[in-house]
N, C-alpha and C positions, 0 to 999 in steps of 0.2 A: 361632762365629768368622769373622766379615768376611773373605769374600777379594775380590778386585777377578779381573776376566777380563779376563787380556794382549793380546785383539784389540778387543774392544767396546766395554774398561774397564767396565759393567755391574758392581755390587757388591751380592753375593748374600752367603746365608748357612752353611753348614753348621755339624754336628752338633762341638762341641768336641775326641769321642774315637773318633772316626772315619775311618778309617785313610785315606783321601783326607786328615784335615787333619793327620794322625799325619807322613803327607810331604810337605806341606809345609813342616812345620814343621823336624823336622830336615836336611828336605836342597832346597837350598836350589835346586840346578838344576828341581826336577818346577814345574813351570809350571799355577796355574789355571786350565780354559775354562767355561766357563758351559754349558746342554747345545748351546745352538738355538747355538753358535761348535763345539761339538765336533762334531755333526750334523752341519753348514754342511759340514767339517775332513772327515770321512770320509765325505759322497759324492762330495766334489770328488774323493778319491785313488779311491775305489772308479771314478768315473769317462775318470780319466787310467790308473791299473789295465789295464784292460779298450782302450783303443787298443795296448796291447801293446809301447808304446813306453815304458811305467812301468818303471824298474830300479831299486829301491833303494842295491842296491849294484855296485859295481864286477865284469865280473867274474875269476876269477878267470886267472890269466893261468899258462901252463903251462909248467915248460921247455923242453918241445919250439918256445913256441913265439918265446924268448928265443935262439935259435940262428939 
């Protein structure tokens, strides 16, 4: 199966019956990232997380804070 990286537009081939290929075929929300882009995004995310200011989600608001 030919796939295209959404960041750098390189075209790679993956096995037709792999789990990644099945996810790409059946769920259009999943996007393919080549190994280089996946590594770069992972490293940058770890750097931002190490700063202490990186949050994936907003903290939950307690009922006491709303009063």
